[in-house]
ChimeraX commands (.cxc) that place a marker at each C-alpha (Angstrom):
marker #1 position 11.44,3.43,28.90 radius 0.5
marker #1 position 8.58,2.63,26.59 radius 0.5
marker #1 position 8.26,3.59,22.95 radius 0.5
marker #1 position 5.22,5.68,21.93 radius 0.5
marker #1 position 4.31,6.64,18.37 radius 0.5
marker #1 position 2.35,9.80,17.62 radius 0.5
marker #1 position -0.83,8.98,15.71 radius 0.5
marker #1 position -0.75,12.42,14.06 radius 0.5
marker #1 position 2.70,12.54,12.47 radius 0.5
marker #1 position 4.17,9.09,13.13 radius 0.5
marker #1 position 7.24,10.13,15.12 radius 0.5
marker #1 position 8.38,7.80,17.89 radius 0.5
marker #1 position 9.71,8.87,21.29 radius 0.5
marker #1 position 10.81,7.10,24.45 radius 0.5
marker #1 position 8.60,7.67,27.50 radius 0.5
marker #1 position 8.82,6.93,31.21 radius 0.5
marker #1 position 5.96,7.70,33.58 radius 0.5
marker #1 position 7.02,8.39,37.18 radius 0.5
marker #1 position 3.58,9.38,38.51 radius 0.5
marker #1 position 0.18,10.26,37.07 radius 0.5
marker #1 position 1.40,13.87,36.77 radius 0.5
marker #1 position 5.07,13.30,35.82 radius 0.5
marker #1 position 6.01,12.02,32.38 radius 0.5
marker #1 position 9.49,12.19,30.92 radius 0.5
marker #1 position 9.79,12.17,27.12 radius 0.5
marker #1 position 13.07,11.54,25.33 radius 0.5
marker #1 position 13.03,13.01,21.84 radius 0.5
marker #1 position 15.51,11.94,19.18 radius 0.5
marker #1 position 16.81,14.66,16.88 radius 0.5
marker #1 position 14.90,13.10,13.97 radius 0.5
marker #1 position 11.62,13.03,15.93 radius 0.5
marker #1 position 12.02,16.67,16.94 radius 0.5
marker #1 position 12.63,17.65,13.30 radius 0.5
marker #1 position 9.60,15.74,12.00 radius 0.5
marker #1 position 6.98,16.60,14.64 radius 0.5
marker #1 position 4.41,18.71,12.82 radius 0.5
marker #1 position 3.39,20.64,15.95 radius 0.5
marker #1 position 6.98,21.58,16.80 radius 0.5
marker #1 position 7.66,22.55,13.18 radius 0.5
marker #1 position 4.57,24.78,13.09 radius 0.5
marker #1 position 6.00,26.76,16.01 radius 0.5
marker #1 position 8.71,28.30,13.82 radius 0.5
marker #1 position 11.56,27.41,16.18 radius 0.5
marker #1 position 10.26,29.22,19.25 radius 0.5
marker #1 position 10.09,27.64,22.69 radius 0.5
marker #1 position 7.35,25.04,23.22 radius 0.5
marker #1 position 6.34,22.82,26.13 radius 0.5
marker #1 position 5.76,19.83,23.87 radius 0.5
marker #1 position 3.32,18.39,21.39 radius 0.5
marker #1 position -0.33,18.14,22.40 radius 0.5
marker #1 position -1.01,15.38,19.86 radius 0.5
marker #1 position 1.85,13.29,21.26 radius 0.5
marker #1 position 0.73,14.02,24.82 radius 0.5
marker #1 position -2.70,12.57,23.98 radius 0.5
marker #1 position -1.06,9.48,22.45 radius 0.5
marker #1 position 1.03,8.99,25.60 radius 0.5
marker #1 position -2.05,9.26,27.81 radius 0.5
marker #1 position -3.87,6.77,25.57 radius 0.5
marker #1 position -0.90,4.38,25.88 radius 0.5
marker #1 position -0.98,4.74,29.67 radius 0.5
marker #1 position -4.72,4.03,29.74 radius 0.5
marker #1 position -4.23,0.98,27.47 radius 0.5
marker #1 position -1.46,-0.33,29.73 radius 0.5
marker #1 position 1.29,0.03,27.11 radius 0.5
marker #1 position 3.13,2.51,29.36 radius 0.5
marker #1 position 3.29,1.78,33.07 radius 0.5
marker #1 position 4.47,3.72,36.09 radius 0.5
marker #1 position 8.18,3.44,36.80 radius 0.5
marker #1 position 9.22,2.44,40.29 radius 0.5
marker #1 position 12.73,3.86,39.70 radius 0.5
marker #1 position 14.23,0.75,41.29 radius 0.5
marker #1 position 16.69,0.38,38.42 radius 0.5
marker #1 position 18.50,2.55,35.88 radius 0.5
marker #1 position 16.44,3.62,32.88 radius 0.5
marker #1 position 17.58,2.24,29.55 radius 0.5
marker link #1:1,2 radius 0.2
marker link #1:2,3 radius 0.2
marker link #1:3,4 radius 0.2
marker link #1:4,5 radius 0.2
marker link #1:5,6 radius 0.2
marker link #1:6,7 radius 0.2
marker link #1:7,8 radius 0.2
marker link #1:8,9 radius 0.2
marker link #1:9,10 radius 0.2
marker link #1:10,11 radius 0.2
marker link #1:11,12 radius 0.2
marker link #1:12,13 radius 0.2
marker link #1:13,14 radius 0.2
marker link #1:14,15 radius 0.2
marker link #1:15,16 radius 0.2
marker link #1:16,17 radius 0.2
marker link #1:17,18 radius 0.2
marker link #1:18,19 radius 0.2
marker link #1:19,20 radius 0.2
marker link #1:20,21 radius 0.2
marker link #1:21,22 radius 0.2
marker link #1:22,23 radius 0.2
marker link #1:23,24 radius 0.2
marker link #1:24,25 radius 0.2
marker link #1:25,26 radius 0.2
marker link #1:26,27 radius 0.2
marker link #1:27,28 radius 0.2
marker link #1:28,29 radius 0.2
marker link #1:29,30 radius 0.2
marker link #1:30,31 radius 0.2
marker link #1:31,32 radius 0.2
marker link #1:32,33 radius 0.2
marker link #1:33,34 radius 0.2
marker link #1:34,35 radius 0.2
marker link #1:35,36 radius 0.2
marker link #1:36,37 radius 0.2
marker link #1:37,38 radius 0.2
marker link #1:38,39 radius 0.2
marker link #1:39,40 radius 0.2
marker link #1:40,41 radius 0.2
marker link #1:41,42 radius 0.2
marker link #1:42,43 radius 0.2
marker link #1:43,44 radius 0.2
marker link #1:44,45 radius 0.2
marker link #1:45,46 radius 0.2
marker link #1:46,47 radius 0.2
marker link #1:47,48 radius 0.2
marker link #1:48,49 radius 0.2
marker link #1:49,50 radius 0.2
marker link #1:50,51 radius 0.2
marker link #1:51,52 radius 0.2
marker link #1:52,53 radius 0.2
marker link #1:53,54 radius 0.2
marker link #1:54,55 radius 0.2
marker link #1:55,56 radius 0.2
marker link #1:56,57 radius 0.2
marker link #1:57,58 radius 0.2
marker link #1:58,59 radius 0.2
marker link #1:59,60 radius 0.2
marker link #1:60,61 radius 0.2
marker link #1:61,62 radius 0.2
marker link #1:62,63 radius 0.2
marker link #1:63,64 radius 0.2
marker link #1:64,65 radius 0.2
marker link #1:65,66 radius 0.2
marker link #1:66,67 radius 0.2
marker link #1:67,68 radius 0.2
marker link #1:68,69 radius 0.2
marker link #1:69,70 radius 0.2
marker link #1:70,71 radius 0.2
marker link #1:71,72 radius 0.2
marker link #1:72,73 radius 0.2
marker link #1:73,74 radius 0.2
marker link #1:74,75 radius 0.2
view
């Protein structure tokens, strides 16, 4: 898993990219509490944070997050 920091609110999450369309994000409790987009939702269900999603895609494009081959356990 790779660490990605949101450029909007500064939270950090762990990310693994399995394919161009499949990204798994592991949120810590602290990150979930401090994400401004999640907090603005008022506690209702959300699919994620669009600002963080853009940061993840930028990290993929920059080569900081690569595709996982799933040939070993994720850490």
